[in-house]
TORKOL-4160 file (C-alpha; in steps of 0.2 Angstrom, whole numbers, padded with zeros to 4 digits, m for minus):
425
<pt num="1" X="m0034" Y="0256" Z="0070"/>
<pt num="2" X="m0045" Y="0250" Z="0084"/>
<pt num="3" X="m0057" Y="0236" Z="0084"/>
<pt num="4" X="m0072" Y="0246" Z="0091"/>
<pt num="5" X="m0069" Y="0260" Z="0078"/>
<pt num="6" X="m0070" Y="0247" Z="0063"/>
<pt num="7" X="m0085" Y="0239" Z="0071"/>
<pt num="8" X="m0094" Y="0256" Z="0070"/>
<pt num="9" X="m0090" Y="0257" Z="0053"/>
<pt num="10" X="m0096" Y="0239" Z="0050"/>
<pt num="11" X="m0113" Y="0244" Z="0058"/>
<pt num="12" X="m0114" Y="0258" Z="0045"/>
<pt num="13" X="m0109" Y="0249" Z="0030"/>
<pt num="14" X="m0113" Y="0230" Z="0031"/>
<pt num="15" X="m0129" Y="0222" Z="0032"/>
<pt num="16" X="m0133" Y="0216" Z="0049"/>
<pt num="17" X="m0139" Y="0199" Z="0042"/>
<pt num="18" X="m0120" Y="0195" Z="0041"/>
<pt num="19" X="m0118" Y="0189" Z="0059"/>
<pt num="20" X="m0101" Y="0190" Z="0067"/>
<pt num="21" X="m0095" Y="0180" Z="0082"/>
<pt num="22" X="m0082" Y="0192" Z="0088"/>
<pt num="23" X="m0079" Y="0210" Z="0085"/>
<pt num="24" X="m0059" Y="0207" Z="0084"/>
<pt num="25" X="m0053" Y="0212" Z="0066"/>
<pt num="26" X="m0038" Y="0201" Z="0059"/>
<pt num="27" X="m0022" Y="0209" Z="0054"/>
<pt num="28" X="m0013" Y="0193" Z="0051"/>
<pt num="29" X="m0012" Y="0174" Z="0055"/>
<pt num="30" X="m0001" Y="0160" Z="0055"/>
<pt num="31" X="m0004" Y="0142" Z="0059"/>
<pt num="32" X="m0015" Y="0142" Z="0074"/>
<pt num="33" X="m0014" Y="0160" Z="0079"/>
<pt num="34" X="m0022" Y="0176" Z="0074"/>
<pt num="35" X="m0017" Y="0194" Z="0078"/>
<pt num="36" X="m0030" Y="0208" Z="0077"/>
<pt num="37" X="m0027" Y="0226" Z="0072"/>
<pt num="38" X="m0022" Y="0231" Z="0089"/>
<pt num="39" X="m0008" Y="0219" Z="0090"/>
<pt num="40" X="m0017" Y="0207" Z="0101"/>
<pt num="41" X="m0014" Y="0187" Z="0099"/>
<pt num="42" X="m0028" Y="0175" Z="0098"/>
<pt num="43" X="m0027" Y="0156" Z="0098"/>
<pt num="44" X="m0039" Y="0150" Z="0085"/>
<pt num="45" X="m0051" Y="0136" Z="0089"/>
<pt num="46" X="m0062" Y="0140" Z="0075"/>
<pt num="47" X="m0051" Y="0138" Z="0059"/>
<pt num="48" X="m0063" Y="0150" Z="0050"/>
<pt num="49" X="m0077" Y="0136" Z="0053"/>
<pt num="50" X="m0066" Y="0121" Z="0049"/>
<pt num="51" X="m0058" Y="0129" Z="0034"/>
<pt num="52" X="m0039" Y="0129" Z="0038"/>
<pt num="53" X="m0037" Y="0111" Z="0044"/>
<pt num="54" X="m0019" Y="0114" Z="0038"/>
<pt num="55" X="m0017" Y="0129" Z="0047"/>
<pt num="56" X="m0017" Y="0148" Z="0042"/>
<pt num="57" X="m0005" Y="0151" Z="0028"/>
<pt num="58" X="0003" Y="0134" Z="0028"/>
<pt num="59" X="0019" Y="0137" Z="0018"/>
<pt num="60" X="0016" Y="0123" Z="0005"/>
<pt num="61" X="m0002" Y="0130" Z="0002"/>
<pt num="62" X="0005" Y="0148" Z="0000"/>
<pt num="63" X="0020" Y="0141" Z="m0011"/>
<pt num="64" X="0007" Y="0133" Z="m0023"/>
<pt num="65" X="m0004" Y="0148" Z="m0024"/>
<pt num="66" X="0010" Y="0160" Z="m0028"/>
<pt num="67" X="0016" Y="0148" Z="m0042"/>
<pt num="68" X="m0002" Y="0148" Z="m0049"/>
<pt num="69" X="m0003" Y="0167" Z="m0048"/>
<pt num="70" X="0013" Y="0167" Z="m0059"/>
<pt num="71" X="0005" Y="0157" Z="m0073"/>
<pt num="72" X="m0014" Y="0162" Z="m0074"/>
<pt num="73" X="m0028" Y="0166" Z="m0062"/>
<pt num="74" X="m0044" Y="0163" Z="m0071"/>
<pt num="75" X="m0049" Y="0157" Z="m0089"/>
<pt num="76" X="m0066" Y="0148" Z="m0084"/>
<pt num="77" X="m0064" Y="0130" Z="m0085"/>
<pt num="78" X="m0079" Y="0128" Z="m0096"/>
<pt num="79" X="m0070" Y="0140" Z="m0109"/>
<pt num="80" X="m0051" Y="0136" Z="m0108"/>
<pt num="81" X="m0049" Y="0121" Z="m0096"/>
<pt num="82" X="m0033" Y="0117" Z="m0087"/>
<pt num="83" X="m0025" Y="0100" Z="m0082"/>
<pt num="84" X="m0024" Y="0104" Z="m0063"/>
<pt num="85" X="m0043" Y="0103" Z="m0063"/>
<pt num="86" X="m0043" Y="0086" Z="m0071"/>
<pt num="87" X="m0030" Y="0079" Z="m0059"/>
<pt num="88" X="m0039" Y="0085" Z="m0043"/>
<pt num="89" X="m0054" Y="0077" Z="m0049"/>
<pt num="90" X="m0044" Y="0061" Z="m0052"/>
<pt num="91" X="m0037" Y="0063" Z="m0034"/>
<pt num="92" X="m0054" Y="0065" Z="m0026"/>
<pt num="93" X="m0062" Y="0051" Z="m0037"/>
<pt num="94" X="m0048" Y="0038" Z="m0030"/>
<pt num="95" X="m0050" Y="0045" Z="m0012"/>
<pt num="96" X="m0069" Y="0044" Z="m0008"/>
<pt num="97" X="m0076" Y="0029" Z="m0001"/>
<pt num="98" X="m0084" Y="0016" Z="m0013"/>
<pt num="99" X="m0078" Y="0003" Z="m0025"/>
<pt num="100" X="m0086" Y="0010" Z="m0040"/>
<pt num="101" X="m0081" Y="0022" Z="m0054"/>
<pt num="102" X="m0083" Y="0041" Z="m0049"/>
<pt num="103" X="m0083" Y="0058" Z="m0057"/>
<pt num="104" X="m0081" Y="0075" Z="m0050"/>
<pt num="105" X="m0087" Y="0093" Z="m0053"/>
<pt num="106" X="m0079" Y="0109" Z="m0044"/>
<pt num="107" X="m0089" Y="0124" Z="m0039"/>
<pt num="108" X="m0086" Y="0138" Z="m0026"/>
<pt num="109" X="m0095" Y="0136" Z="m0010"/>
<pt num="110" X="m0103" Y="0121" Z="0001"/>
<pt num="111" X="m0120" Y="0128" Z="m0002"/>
<pt num="112" X="m0117" Y="0128" Z="m0021"/>
<pt num="113" X="m0111" Y="0110" Z="m0019"/>
<pt num="114" X="m0126" Y="0104" Z="m0010"/>
<pt num="115" X="m0137" Y="0113" Z="m0023"/>
<pt num="116" X="m0128" Y="0104" Z="m0037"/>
<pt num="117" X="m0129" Y="0087" Z="m0028"/>
<pt num="118" X="m0148" Y="0089" Z="m0027"/>
<pt num="119" X="m0149" Y="0094" Z="m0046"/>
<pt num="120" X="m0139" Y="0079" Z="m0051"/>
<pt num="121" X="m0150" Y="0067" Z="m0040"/>
<pt num="122" X="m0166" Y="0074" Z="m0047"/>
<pt num="123" X="m0159" Y="0073" Z="m0065"/>
<pt num="124" X="m0152" Y="0055" Z="m0063"/>
<pt num="125" X="m0167" Y="0048" Z="m0054"/>
<pt num="126" X="m0181" Y="0058" Z="m0062"/>
<pt num="127" X="m0189" Y="0061" Z="m0045"/>
<pt num="128" X="m0191" Y="0077" Z="m0035"/>
<pt num="129" X="m0192" Y="0073" Z="m0017"/>
<pt num="130" X="m0178" Y="0075" Z="m0005"/>
<pt num="131" X="m0176" Y="0070" Z="0014"/>
<pt num="132" X="m0165" Y="0079" Z="0026"/>
<pt num="133" X="m0163" Y="0078" Z="0045"/>
<pt num="134" X="m0168" Y="0089" Z="0060"/>
<pt num="135" X="m0153" Y="0099" Z="0066"/>
<pt num="136" X="m0144" Y="0097" Z="0049"/>
<pt num="137" X="m0135" Y="0113" Z="0040"/>
<pt num="138" X="m0134" Y="0113" Z="0022"/>
<pt num="139" X="m0131" Y="0131" Z="0017"/>
<pt num="140" X="m0140" Y="0148" Z="0016"/>
<pt num="141" X="m0146" Y="0147" Z="m0002"/>
<pt num="142" X="m0164" Y="0143" Z="m0004"/>
<pt num="143" X="m0162" Y="0125" Z="m0007"/>
<pt num="144" X="m0149" Y="0124" Z="0007"/>
<pt num="145" X="m0161" Y="0133" Z="0019"/>
<pt num="146" X="m0175" Y="0121" Z="0014"/>
<pt num="147" X="m0164" Y="0106" Z="0018"/>
<pt num="148" X="m0157" Y="0114" Z="0034"/>
<pt num="149" X="m0166" Y="0108" Z="0050"/>
<pt num="150" X="m0164" Y="0124" Z="0060"/>
<pt num="151" X="m0176" Y="0138" Z="0059"/>
<pt num="152" X="m0167" Y="0152" Z="0069"/>
<pt num="153" X="m0158" Y="0161" Z="0061"/>
<pt num="154" X="m0156" Y="0152" Z="0045"/>
<pt num="155" X="m0175" Y="0152" Z="0039"/>
<pt num="156" X="m0184" Y="0165" Z="0049"/>
<pt num="157" X="m0192" Y="0179" Z="0039"/>
<pt num="158" X="m0186" Y="0172" Z="0022"/>
<pt num="159" X="m0204" Y="0166" Z="0016"/>
<pt num="160" X="m0208" Y="0149" Z="0008"/>
<pt num="161" X="m0195" Y="0136" Z="0006"/>
<pt num="162" X="m0194" Y="0125" Z="m0010"/>
<pt num="163" X="m0206" Y="0111" Z="m0010"/>
<pt num="164" X="m0204" Y="0092" Z="m0009"/>
<pt num="165" X="m0191" Y="0094" Z="0005"/>
<pt num="166" X="m0195" Y="0083" Z="0021"/>
<pt num="167" X="m0186" Y="0081" Z="0037"/>
<pt num="168" X="m0184" Y="0066" Z="0049"/>
<pt num="169" X="m0176" Y="0067" Z="0066"/>
<pt num="170" X="m0158" Y="0064" Z="0068"/>
<pt num="171" X="m0153" Y="0050" Z="0081"/>
<pt num="172" X="m0147" Y="0059" Z="0096"/>
<pt num="173" X="m0148" Y="0048" Z="0111"/>
<pt num="174" X="m0143" Y="0061" Z="0123"/>
<pt num="175" X="m0159" Y="0071" Z="0118"/>
<pt num="176" X="m0170" Y="0055" Z="0118"/>
<pt num="177" X="m0170" Y="0050" Z="0099"/>
<pt num="178" X="m0163" Y="0033" Z="0096"/>
<pt num="179" X="m0158" Y="0025" Z="0080"/>
<pt num="180" X="m0175" Y="0016" Z="0080"/>
<pt num="181" X="m0184" Y="0031" Z="0083"/>
<pt num="182" X="m0176" Y="0040" Z="0068"/>
<pt num="183" X="m0180" Y="0024" Z="0057"/>
<pt num="184" X="m0198" Y="0023" Z="0063"/>
<pt num="185" X="m0200" Y="0041" Z="0058"/>
<pt num="186" X="m0194" Y="0038" Z="0041"/>
<pt num="187" X="m0206" Y="0024" Z="0039"/>
<pt num="188" X="m0220" Y="0035" Z="0046"/>
<pt num="189" X="m0215" Y="0049" Z="0033"/>
<pt num="190" X="m0216" Y="0036" Z="0019"/>
<pt num="191" X="m0234" Y="0031" Z="0025"/>
<pt num="192" X="m0241" Y="0049" Z="0028"/>
<pt num="193" X="m0231" Y="0061" Z="0017"/>
<pt num="194" X="m0221" Y="0056" Z="0003"/>
<pt num="195" X="m0221" Y="0039" Z="m0007"/>
<pt num="196" X="m0203" Y="0033" Z="m0007"/>
<pt num="197" X="m0204" Y="0030" Z="m0026"/>
<pt num="198" X="m0204" Y="0049" Z="m0027"/>
<pt num="199" X="m0189" Y="0052" Z="m0017"/>
<pt num="200" X="m0173" Y="0057" Z="m0026"/>
<pt num="201" X="m0161" Y="0056" Z="m0011"/>
<pt num="202" X="m0158" Y="0057" Z="0007"/>
<pt num="203" X="m0145" Y="0069" Z="0012"/>
<pt num="204" X="m0136" Y="0068" Z="0029"/>
<pt num="205" X="m0121" Y="0075" Z="0038"/>
<pt num="206" X="m0110" Y="0060" Z="0045"/>
<pt num="207" X="m0107" Y="0072" Z="0059"/>
<pt num="208" X="m0119" Y="0086" Z="0061"/>
<pt num="209" X="m0109" Y="0102" Z="0061"/>
<pt num="210" X="m0120" Y="0117" Z="0066"/>
<pt num="211" X="m0133" Y="0105" Z="0074"/>
<pt num="212" X="m0121" Y="0100" Z="0088"/>
<pt num="213" X="m0107" Y="0088" Z="0083"/>
<pt num="214" X="m0117" Y="0073" Z="0084"/>
<pt num="215" X="m0110" Y="0058" Z="0073"/>
<pt num="216" X="m0123" Y="0048" Z="0065"/>
<pt num="217" X="m0121" Y="0030" Z="0071"/>
<pt num="218" X="m0114" Y="0016" Z="0060"/>
<pt num="219" X="m0130" Y="0007" Z="0063"/>
<pt num="220" X="m0141" Y="0021" Z="0056"/>
<pt num="221" X="m0130" Y="0025" Z="0041"/>
<pt num="222" X="m0130" Y="0006" Z="0037"/>
<pt num="223" X="m0149" Y="0006" Z="0038"/>
<pt num="224" X="m0150" Y="0022" Z="0027"/>
<pt num="225" X="m0140" Y="0014" Z="0014"/>
<pt num="226" X="m0151" Y="m0001" Z="0014"/>
<pt num="227" X="m0167" Y="0010" Z="0013"/>
<pt num="228" X="m0160" Y="0019" Z="m0002"/>
<pt num="229" X="m0155" Y="0004" Z="m0011"/>
<pt num="230" X="m0173" Y="m0004" Z="m0008"/>
<pt num="231" X="m0182" Y="0011" Z="m0014"/>
<pt num="232" X="m0170" Y="0017" Z="m0028"/>
<pt num="233" X="m0165" Y="0033" Z="m0019"/>
<pt num="234" X="m0148" Y="0041" Z="m0018"/>
<pt num="235" X="m0138" Y="0043" Z="m0002"/>
<pt num="236" X="m0129" Y="0060" Z="m0001"/>
<pt num="237" X="m0115" Y="0063" Z="0012"/>
<pt num="238" X="m0113" Y="0081" Z="0016"/>
<pt num="239" X="m0095" Y="0082" Z="0021"/>
<pt num="240" X="m0092" Y="0100" Z="0019"/>
<pt num="241" X="m0087" Y="0102" Z="0038"/>
<pt num="242" X="m0081" Y="0084" Z="0041"/>
<pt num="243" X="m0070" Y="0081" Z="0026"/>
<pt num="244" X="m0050" Y="0081" Z="0025"/>
<pt num="245" X="m0043" Y="0073" Z="0041"/>
<pt num="246" X="m0054" Y="0083" Z="0053"/>
<pt num="247" X="m0063" Y="0067" Z="0060"/>
<pt num="248" X="m0047" Y="0057" Z="0061"/>
<pt num="249" X="m0049" Y="0050" Z="0042"/>
<pt num="250" X="m0050" Y="0058" Z="0027"/>
<pt num="251" X="m0069" Y="0059" Z="0026"/>
<pt num="252" X="m0081" Y="0055" Z="0041"/>
<pt num="253" X="m0089" Y="0041" Z="0030"/>
<pt num="254" X="m0073" Y="0032" Z="0031"/>
<pt num="255" X="m0077" Y="0027" Z="0048"/>
<pt num="256" X="m0092" Y="0017" Z="0042"/>
<pt num="257" X="m0093" Y="0003" Z="0030"/>
<pt num="258" X="m0105" Y="0013" Z="0020"/>
<pt num="259" X="m0102" Y="0023" Z="0003"/>
<pt num="260" X="m0113" Y="0038" Z="m0003"/>
<pt num="261" X="m0119" Y="0039" Z="m0020"/>
<pt num="262" X="m0114" Y="0057" Z="m0020"/>
<pt num="263" X="m0102" Y="0067" Z="m0008"/>
<pt num="264" X="m0101" Y="0086" Z="m0006"/>
<pt num="265" X="m0085" Y="0094" Z="0000"/>
<pt num="266" X="m0079" Y="0112" Z="0003"/>
<pt num="267" X="m0072" Y="0121" Z="0018"/>
<pt num="268" X="m0054" Y="0114" Z="0021"/>
<pt num="269" X="m0053" Y="0106" Z="0003"/>
<pt num="270" X="m0042" Y="0122" Z="m0002"/>
<pt num="271" X="m0035" Y="0128" Z="0014"/>
<pt num="272" X="m0044" Y="0145" Z="0014"/>
<pt num="273" X="m0047" Y="0147" Z="m0004"/>
<pt num="274" X="m0064" Y="0146" Z="m0011"/>
<pt num="275" X="m0067" Y="0129" Z="m0019"/>
<pt num="276" X="m0081" Y="0115" Z="m0017"/>
<pt num="277" X="m0083" Y="0099" Z="m0025"/>
<pt num="278" X="m0096" Y="0086" Z="m0029"/>
<pt num="279" X="m0090" Y="0068" Z="m0031"/>
<pt num="280" X="m0102" Y="0053" Z="m0035"/>
<pt num="281" X="m0105" Y="0037" Z="m0045"/>
<pt num="282" X="m0099" Y="0041" Z="m0063"/>
<pt num="283" X="m0116" Y="0036" Z="m0071"/>
<pt num="284" X="m0125" Y="0048" Z="m0059"/>
<pt num="285" X="m0113" Y="0063" Z="m0061"/>
<pt num="286" X="m0115" Y="0060" Z="m0080"/>
<pt num="287" X="m0134" Y="0061" Z="m0080"/>
<pt num="288" X="m0135" Y="0080" Z="m0082"/>
<pt num="289" X="m0132" Y="0086" Z="m0100"/>
<pt num="290" X="m0117" Y="0097" Z="m0105"/>
<pt num="291" X="m0120" Y="0115" Z="m0099"/>
<pt num="292" X="m0131" Y="0109" Z="m0085"/>
<pt num="293" X="m0117" Y="0110" Z="m0072"/>
<pt num="294" X="m0103" Y="0122" Z="m0069"/>
<pt num="295" X="m0101" Y="0141" Z="m0065"/>
<pt num="296" X="m0090" Y="0155" Z="m0070"/>
<pt num="297" X="m0078" Y="0153" Z="m0055"/>
<pt num="298" X="m0081" Y="0134" Z="m0052"/>
<pt num="299" X="m0064" Y="0126" Z="m0050"/>
<pt num="300" X="m0054" Y="0142" Z="m0049"/>
<pt num="301" X="m0036" Y="0138" Z="m0054"/>
<pt num="302" X="m0030" Y="0147" Z="m0038"/>
<pt num="303" X="m0041" Y="0136" Z="m0027"/>
<pt num="304" X="m0037" Y="0120" Z="m0036"/>
<pt num="305" X="m0018" Y="0124" Z="m0034"/>
<pt num="306" X="m0022" Y="0126" Z="m0015"/>
<pt num="307" X="m0032" Y="0110" Z="m0014"/>
<pt num="308" X="m0017" Y="0100" Z="m0022"/>
<pt num="309" X="m0006" Y="0107" Z="m0008"/>
<pt num="310" X="m0019" Y="0103" Z="0005"/>
<pt num="311" X="m0020" Y="0085" Z="0001"/>
<pt num="312" X="0000" Y="0083" Z="m0001"/>
<pt num="313" X="0001" Y="0091" Z="0017"/>
<pt num="314" X="m0013" Y="0079" Z="0025"/>
<pt num="315" X="m0002" Y="0065" Z="0018"/>
<pt num="316" X="0015" Y="0071" Z="0022"/>
<pt num="317" X="0012" Y="0077" Z="0039"/>
<pt num="318" X="0000" Y="0062" Z="0043"/>
<pt num="319" X="m0014" Y="0074" Z="0049"/>
<pt num="320" X="m0027" Y="0060" Z="0051"/>
<pt num="321" X="m0016" Y="0053" Z="0064"/>
<pt num="322" X="m0012" Y="0070" Z="0072"/>
<pt num="323" X="m0032" Y="0074" Z="0073"/>
<pt num="324" X="m0034" Y="0058" Z="0083"/>
<pt num="325" X="m0020" Y="0063" Z="0094"/>
<pt num="326" X="m0026" Y="0080" Z="0097"/>
<pt num="327" X="m0044" Y="0075" Z="0099"/>
<pt num="328" X="m0039" Y="0062" Z="0113"/>
<pt num="329" X="m0030" Y="0075" Z="0122"/>
<pt num="330" X="m0044" Y="0088" Z="0122"/>
<pt num="331" X="m0057" Y="0075" Z="0127"/>
<pt num="332" X="m0045" Y="0068" Z="0141"/>
<pt num="333" X="m0043" Y="0086" Z="0147"/>
<pt num="334" X="m0062" Y="0089" Z="0148"/>
<pt num="335" X="m0066" Y="0073" Z="0156"/>
<pt num="336" X="m0053" Y="0077" Z="0170"/>
<pt num="337" X="m0064" Y="0091" Z="0175"/>
<pt num="338" X="m0081" Y="0084" Z="0172"/>
<pt num="339" X="m0084" Y="0079" Z="0191"/>
<pt num="340" X="m0080" Y="0096" Z="0196"/>
<pt num="341" X="m0092" Y="0104" Z="0182"/>
<pt num="342" X="m0109" Y="0095" Z="0184"/>
<pt num="343" X="m0115" Y="0107" Z="0170"/>
<pt num="344" X="m0105" Y="0096" Z="0157"/>
<pt num="345" X="m0118" Y="0083" Z="0151"/>
<pt num="346" X="m0107" Y="0076" Z="0137"/>
<pt num="347" X="m0090" Y="0076" Z="0129"/>
<pt num="348" X="m0089" Y="0069" Z="0111"/>
<pt num="349" X="m0081" Y="0069" Z="0094"/>
<pt num="350" X="m0072" Y="0059" Z="0081"/>
<pt num="351" X="m0054" Y="0064" Z="0078"/>
<pt num="352" X="m0052" Y="0083" Z="0081"/>
<pt num="353" X="m0069" Y="0087" Z="0078"/>
<pt num="354" X="m0074" Y="0088" Z="0096"/>
<pt num="355" X="m0088" Y="0096" Z="0107"/>
<pt num="356" X="m0094" Y="0098" Z="0125"/>
<pt num="357" X="m0112" Y="0101" Z="0129"/>
<pt num="358" X="m0119" Y="0111" Z="0144"/>
<pt num="359" X="m0135" Y="0110" Z="0153"/>
<pt num="360" X="m0142" Y="0121" Z="0167"/>
<pt num="361" X="m0141" Y="0110" Z="0183"/>
<pt num="362" X="m0155" Y="0118" Z="0191"/>
<pt num="363" X="m0167" Y="0118" Z="0178"/>
<pt num="364" X="m0161" Y="0101" Z="0169"/>
<pt num="365" X="m0161" Y="0110" Z="0153"/>
<pt num="366" X="m0149" Y="0114" Z="0139"/>
<pt num="367" X="m0140" Y="0130" Z="0142"/>
<pt num="368" X="m0135" Y="0142" Z="0128"/>
<pt num="369" X="m0131" Y="0155" Z="0142"/>
<pt num="370" X="m0118" Y="0144" Z="0149"/>
<pt num="371" X="m0110" Y="0140" Z="0133"/>
<pt num="372" X="m0109" Y="0158" Z="0127"/>
<pt num="373" X="m0103" Y="0164" Z="0143"/>
<pt num="374" X="m0089" Y="0152" Z="0142"/>
<pt num="375" X="m0086" Y="0157" Z="0124"/>
<pt num="376" X="m0084" Y="0175" Z="0129"/>
<pt num="377" X="m0073" Y="0173" Z="0145"/>
<pt num="378" X="m0061" Y="0162" Z="0134"/>
<pt num="379" X="m0061" Y="0176" Z="0120"/>
<pt num="380" X="m0056" Y="0188" Z="0134"/>
<pt num="381" X="m0042" Y="0176" Z="0139"/>
<pt num="382" X="m0036" Y="0175" Z="0120"/>
<pt num="383" X="m0044" Y="0159" Z="0113"/>
<pt num="384" X="m0058" Y="0160" Z="0100"/>
<pt num="385" X="m0072" Y="0147" Z="0102"/>
<pt num="386" X="m0088" Y="0143" Z="0093"/>
<pt num="387" X="m0105" Y="0138" Z="0100"/>
<pt num="388" X="m0118" Y="0127" Z="0090"/>
<pt num="389" X="m0132" Y="0115" Z="0092"/>
<pt num="390" X="m0151" Y="0117" Z="0090"/>
<pt num="391" X="m0151" Y="0123" Z="0108"/>
<pt num="392" X="m0135" Y="0133" Z="0107"/>
<pt num="393" X="m0128" Y="0124" Z="0122"/>
<pt num="394" X="m0113" Y="0116" Z="0113"/>
<pt num="395" X="m0096" Y="0123" Z="0112"/>
<pt num="396" X="m0087" Y="0115" Z="0096"/>
<pt num="397" X="m0068" Y="0113" Z="0093"/>
<pt num="398" X="m0061" Y="0116" Z="0076"/>
<pt num="399" X="m0043" Y="0121" Z="0079"/>
<pt num="400" X="m0031" Y="0118" Z="0065"/>
<pt num="401" X="m0024" Y="0100" Z="0065"/>
<pt num="402" X="m0007" Y="0108" Z="0063"/>
<pt num="403" X="m0008" Y="0117" Z="0079"/>
<pt num="404" X="0009" Y="0117" Z="0089"/>
<pt num="405" X="0009" Y="0107" Z="0105"/>
<pt num="406" X="0014" Y="0121" Z="0116"/>
<pt num="407" X="m0001" Y="0132" Z="0109"/>
<pt num="408" X="m0013" Y="0118" Z="0111"/>
<pt num="409" X="m0007" Y="0116" Z="0130"/>
<pt num="410" X="m0010" Y="0135" Z="0132"/>
<pt num="411" X="m0027" Y="0134" Z="0124"/>
<pt num="412" X="m0032" Y="0120" Z="0135"/>
<pt num="413" X="m0027" Y="0129" Z="0150"/>
<pt num="414" X="m0038" Y="0144" Z="0144"/>
<pt num="415" X="m0052" Y="0133" Z="0141"/>
<pt num="416" X="m0052" Y="0124" Z="0158"/>
<pt num="417" X="m0050" Y="0140" Z="0167"/>
<pt num="418" X="m0065" Y="0148" Z="0157"/>
<pt num="419" X="m0076" Y="0134" Z="0160"/>
<pt num="420" X="m0072" Y="0133" Z="0179"/>
<pt num="421" X="m0074" Y="0152" Z="0182"/>
<pt num="422" X="m0091" Y="0152" Z="0172"/>
<pt num="423" X="m0098" Y="0136" Z="0180"/>
<pt num="424" X="m0092" Y="0141" Z="0198"/>
<pt num="425" X="m0101" Y="0158" Z="0196"/>
């Protein structure tokens, strides 16, 4: 088979609304490497968008899934429950920040986790309004789109969004928005648009993912916690992309002395198998009545088995420490070429959730063209990269935390040469 032939079939059979970053079709994958149907090898610096933090087909994850397949594949936890679901909830309850009793539900996707977090928050508080942030991404369902702070491509053409959702600027000093600016905007929002007594929750990514890998300053998260406590609002941390060792701690909120009331998780929770979770204060999670939460496939026994293995691997292989080591190597390599590449305006990231941002030097403006040209050049050399950001001028790095040292070195060489060649041109 050839990639081009499959791509042509794709054009005839799949909605164009499903965008694709590459036109290489996977045949097999192992840890940090993917081979396409034509036999070409690629180094994967995307991890299926932060899904395989423990690498493609980690032996312990595959072993756990195979063992579960030999027992049962689906009973629907709401009909015939299983102990592994209960035990995984116990593990997450103990793991999440916050010295209070917690409870958990399992669903299937990150967007579904966010939807349920909003349902729970509204039910628990008896309020309707929700505040999110510019640049944030929370999914492609209607509530997810409403919360998302980026119009193209997520909202354009889909009509009116659900009401009672408001946005405030996310603090990004690089783009002229300070913590004080963001807090002042929230104050204006409460004066001009919505009574804080009507606000059920504020939802925030502790590190914006699709928005550009900007981490929320501790000062800002502390202020949000205080604001929520003052007005009886709940604080929701969307850890869908940041969770499970990616930032050098189990959760990004662990970097701050701030605990969310509700946390959403998905992506790397089950190492490539569909599973998502919502964990929160026990009294909040118990607000909806029986039957108000759940779903046919929620907490799939296959995904749950994989998740137990993922948590074991993170602990046994010390992946939080590994993430910090790898991220430091990546940022050091980028810093070393910064003097030669004036197009680089920022290098950032917690743990191994890193990014480099590019501007057009002549125009002094964010350049999606440079970022995309580097992505394509790297792909041609065998390295899969992703871009992100409101301006599309950021390259984000999401390689498996289990990446081998020699493969990491190879990837860094490709990255450096791709940046130098594009920017020199």
